[in-house]
N, C-alpha and C positions, 0 to 999 in steps of 0.2 A: 541583410546580407543579402549583397545584388548578387543578380542571377547568373553561376556560374564562376562567382569569387572566392579562393577558400578563408575560413578561419583561420589566426593565429595560432589558436589550442589545435586545429586538426595538422596544421602541417608541423605543431612540435610534435605533435604524439606522434606523425610519421618519422619524426628523425630522429624520436628517439628507440620508435622499434628496430630489435633485429631479429626477429622472429624468419624476414626473410632466406637471412641469410645463414642462423640457423638451422632452417629447415633442408639446407641441401647438405650438411657434413654426412649424413647417415647414408646419400646416393652416389655423395664424393666419395665417402671412404668406402662404397661396395664397391665402384667401377676401380677407384687405385689398389684394391683387393682382385681384383680380374687383372688388371694391366700387371701384377707383380706376379701372379700364378702362373703367366702367359712368359713371362722371361724366365722363370723358373723351369718351367714345363719347356722353351726354349732352349735353354741350360742341355735338360739333362738328354734332349732327342739330337741337339748339334753333335754331341760329345763322339756316339758312337759312329754317326755318320765321317763325323771327320779322322777319328781312328781308324774307320776301315779304307779310308781315302788316302790314308797316310800322313796327314795334315796337320797341325796344330790348331787349337780351339783357344777360345777366347779363357783368360783366367777368372779364374773367383771374383780375386777383387777388383779388377777390372770392370764384372759383370756389376759388382756390388756399384763401385764409383758411377759410372757410365751409367746404370740403370735407374740408380738413382736423380742422372741429370734429365733422365728421358720422361722420367714422374715428375721433373719440376718443370720442364718444358714444357708438356701437357697441361699441365693446371696455368702456367703463364697463356699459353693456346684460348681454354676457357673451357677444354675437357672436364674438366669435372665441377658439373656433373656434365655441365654443354647443352643448355637450355637453351633452345627456340634456334636451334640450325635445323636448314634442311639436312638430309643425307649426302648430298653430295658434297656438298661446305665442309658437315663432320670426315667424310672419307677426306675431302683435301688436304686439313690439318692432321687426319691420321698420318699419309701417306707424308706428306711435305716435311710434316715435324721429323718423322723418323727414318729422312733423306740424309735432311741437316744434321741430325745428329750424329749420321755413322762414318756424313766428312769430317764434320768436325771430331771425330773420336782418331779417323785417320791421317787426318794430319797433326793433332797434338800426340800421336803415336813418335811417326817419323820425326818429329822436332825434336824426341826424345831416342833416338838412335837402340841403346841399349834393351828397351822395352819394346818395340817395335814388335807389333801383333802380326800376326798370319792372317794378310787381306783374304782371301777365300772363308777363314774362320767366320772373318767381322759381319763380312759378306753370309754369308751362310747363318750364322746366330738371327742378325737383325732383321734375315728378309723370315724366317720362324716366326721371329716377334712381332713381326708387323702382321701377319695373315694368323698369327694364332690370337694375340690380342684383341685384336678385331671381330673376331667371333667370341672372345669371351665378355669384351666392353658389350656386342649384343645381345648374351644369353644373361649377364647381369641386369644390364638396363629390364629384357622379361621379364624376368625374376619380380624384380622392384616392381613394374609394372604392372604385374597380375597380382601382391601384395597392396596395392594402394598406395605406395611407397615412394614415386616418383611423381618428379612436378611440378611445379609450385603454379597455386591459383589467381587466377587474371581475373578482372573484372573489365567487362564491355561498354565501352560507351557510345552506345547508336544500337538500336536493338530492326533496323533494318532488313533488306536482302543481304546487303554483305555480311552486314554480323552472322543472318544463318549461314552463310557458306564458309565462314570464317570456325564460327562455332564447329559445324560440320567440321570441316576439317582435321581441328583440334583436336576430336572425338573420335575419330578412326583412324588418329596416326596418335595414337598418347607418345610416342617416344622423343616428338619434338619438345615434349617436357611445360605447356602451358595448357595448365587445367580450368576453364572459365568455370566459375561460378556465379557469376552474379551479373546479371543487364541491369543498362537505364535505356529511359527514351524519355523524352517529352510529351510524348504522345499520350493522353491519358487510357487510350482503349485499350494499350497494352501493357500498362501496370495490370498485375498478379494474373499476368499467362506467363509464356515460358516457350523460349527456344528449344529444343529437342534437350530438354529437363533444364535446362538454365532458366534459373526465375527472373523475372523482369519485376526488377523490387520497387522503382518510383522514377523519379524524374532524374534529370543529370546532375541539379543542385547536388541530390541524395547522398549522391558516388561520393563529393568533395566534403560532404559536410561529415559523413561516418563509412570512408573506406573499410570495405571487406578484406583489399588486398593490397600487394605491394606492390601491384602491378596490373595496368591499365592498357586495355588495347582501341582506340579512338576509330572505332568502324563508322566512316561518317561521309565518304568524300564523295558526299554529292550536295555537302554545307557550301552556302557562299564562304568566297575567302576572309573576309571579316570575319564571321558566327566560324571557321574554319578555327581562326587565329586566335581568338577568345577558346575555343575549346582546349585547344593543343596545351596556350598557357594555363589555363586552369588547374588543367590536369598535373600538368608535367609539373606544379608546384605542391601537388598533394602528394602522388603519386613517386617512388623512388624511379622508376621503369614506366615510363608510357612507349608506349605503340602506339603508331597512327599512319592505318591506308590511306595512303592516297589515291587522286582521280586519275590512274593510272590502266585501268584494264585493257587487256591487250596488248600492252606492252610487254616487250620478254625482261619476265619479275625477276629472273636469274643470273642475267648480262649486265645488271645497274650496280651501277657503283658511285657514292654518294663522293661529293666533293665540294669546296665552296671557292665560289669567285669573292674575295674580298669578304662584304657580309652579308652575299647573295648565296643561298643551297641551289646545288645543282646535282645534276645525278646525267652518268656518263649511261650510255645505253649503248654495252659493245656486241657486237654479230662478229661472236663466233664463227661461222661458218666461212667468214673472209680471211680467218684465221690460217695460214698455211701449215703452221707449227699445230695448229690443231688437229687439222684434216691428214698431215704426214703421222701424230698421234694415231689416230684412231684407224686411219690403212693400215700402219706396223702392228695394230693388238688384232688387225683383222687380220692377218694374213701369221699372224704366228699361233694364234686361238684357234681358227682354224686348220690349220696347218696338222702343229702338234696335236691339235683336240684328236683330227680325225685318224690320225696315228693308231693314237691312246685307243679307241672303242672302234676300231676295223674291224675284230672280230666279231663286235656285238653288233655292228652293220650287215654281215654275214648272216650271222644267227636270225637278222631280224628278217633278209630278204629270204631264207630259205626258210622261217614259217609262211608268211605272206606266199611264195610259190605253194604251199602243202594247206594250205589256208581254202585258196581259192584260187580257180587259173587267171591267167592273164601275169604281163609284167609284176615284176618287185617295184618297180620305179617309173614313177609318171611326169611328164610335164605339164606343167600349168601354164597358162600366160597372163604374162603380168606384166604392167606398165613398171618401169621403173624412173632413177633418175633421168629429169629432165623429160619424162612425158616417152621415157622408148621402151618397148616391149622386149620381153625375154621370158625365158621356159625357167619359169620355176621347179627345182628338182622335189620332190615328196617321195618318200613310200606313198606307196599305194592303198588307201584302206578301205575303196570302195570296191563293189561289188563290177566289172564291165561291163554292165547294162545301166550304168549307172541312173544314166537319165530318164532310161523311159521307167526305170521305177520312180523316183524324184516325180515325173509327170505324173502318172497313175497317181499318184498318192496325194499330190496337192491336188488334182481335178475333181477326185473325191470328199476333202477333206477343206474346206475353208479355212477352216481355223487354222491349220498348218500353212496355206498358201499366201494365211497372211503373217505368222511367224515370221519364213522365207523371206518374202519381201519386203520386210520388215530389217532383218537381222542378216538376211544370206546366210542361215544357218536354222538345221533345228534339231533338238538339246532328242529328240528321238528318230534320226533320221535313218529312213527303211534301203538308205544304198550302202548303208559302212556295214563292213563284213565285222566278223568276232576277233580275228587279229587286228583289223581296223579300228576296231573299238578301245581295245586296250595302249594301242600307239598312239592316239588322240587321245587317251586319259593323261597318256604322260609326257604327249607332245613328243614322244619318237616320231613321229612319222616328218617332222622337220628337219632330222637329222642330215638328209642329202645336201638341204640347201646351203652346207657348209665348199662343198662344189662350187656351189654361187658366190659363195665368199672368197673365195681364191681368183674365179673369173672376175673378181671386179664385178659382176652385176646388182651381189647384195652385200651387204653388211652384220657384222653381228648383231647390232642394234640398231633401230630405224624406225621408221612407221610401218605400220603393216600394210605389205602388196595390196594389192587393189586390182581387180577386173575396170576394163573401160567402163561396165554396165555402170560402176558404181561414182566417176568423174563428178555426173552431177548431182550426187549427193555431199560432196565436199562442197561443193558451190567455190566461190572464192579463196577457201583454203588450201582448193588446189595447188593454185600459183606455190606456196608455200611449201605444199606435201614436194614438190619435185622436184626441190630444191638438193635433196639428200637420196640416197641406195635405201629402201625396203631393208627393212631389218628380218630375222629370222629370230628375235622376239624385241620387247619393245617397251614400251611404256602405258601402253593398257594390259598388255598380257600380263605384264608387274603389277595392275593393280584391277586387277576380279576380271583379265581373260573375259571368256565370253558370258561374264554374268553383267557386262555394261551394257549399257542400250548404244543404236550404234552413234548416236549424236554423241554422246560420251565417248564414244572410239574416238570420232573423229577431235572432237575435241584434244583429247587427248594426245596427237598426233601431230596437233596442231601445237602445243604445249612443248611437246619433244624438240619439234624443227627448232622453233624460235626462241627457246631455252637451252641448247644444245651443249653440255662441253664432254670430254673426255670421260668424266666423275661420271655425270649424270650416265652414262655410258655404263663405266663402272659398277652405280648402284643398281640398274635397271637389270645389270647380268646377278647381282648378288642375288636380288627380292624375287626374278625369275625359277634362280633354286630355290627357292625358299616355297613360292608359289609351285610350283612343278610337284615337289617331294609332298606338299599337302593335298597337291589332287585338285585344287578349288577353281571354279568354272572352267572346267573343259570338258568341250563333247566335241 
């Protein structure tokens, strides 16, 4: 058999195999069950709410019909089980699919006037279903992951640096649903070793003659065009599902849209920062979130301010000079978490402890910071010290979600990325806070800020907000 040429028997065996589809059935059934629970819970919650408001609720027979349509539509969207979807893509499908269903339901109902439902009742019910089903989906998927019952096995073709990045991400984000179990590479020195626990079984030909999975990820972006073409075609002939990592590092990957120009494949790279519609949506979310959120938590803010004043002398809120959009400086509001003589304490500690000085110079943070008060330590652990930045959001100097606000002295560390960074407002929370917080290195934080800005969409903002809530409650990486 020639190099990278699949045998006829292998192709036939793969065609007959239905194992990959069958293994998805329990996962899909679990997610569908979670959605059914969400539909029932939304119905039970909406009835007393609508009764209290004197409004007509959605009827049970209507719920059965439209609930079934909703489940079928989600199945068509590929959400059962939804492997290989980024969180923002999954959220976009979740929201747009439900909104589309509501529009169709109301249009169909008004076409038959005698059966026209209460518009507020329908909207309330599906709003509840939208929120509850999102969290039941996350909960069911988390249980399946814990039980080791979620995801499909995938083979990695190529075992270089790109493969290491891909395997690391898939292992750290099991909700993606692709579980690497085998890797292949033509470098004999790698055979018998492993990448983060994934064994490198042999040469590329072995993947084609003895495939262990129904999905393959080709991670050889640096290969010559001719070799890349042969690898993709040979792998495609054997595996029902083939993923290819192209040589597009540094390109905004969340904004790529595949197209074809005749027989030529092409990729459209959308600059979401130039979208007036997306920016309007982002600003609207900022104003609504900061305005309504600030009113709801106003009593908590007053209690925090009182605790700070009782714990140590000084103002409850302080202004920190930071760089904003277009590099313009602004006052970033925060609850005071340090003593008034913070700088003197810091300089004294750093002068006497070279290890702490090196830590501070590398990250601009200290895990055991002598400047932090008792109440301040709690505020930092729970991120409550950031709440006054809701005022910054309303003033337009910050956003609910964005890159980390930095000081002038950090600009050199961002290098060329700073030109990208300053295109948007800094955020109360951001991609790095939702993916490790202070446990990440400084360079990783810069990379995450760069990823956020170049791949920004309103859906990514929503995902970051949801992930931030989870991370804050877990108390991970905050100090």
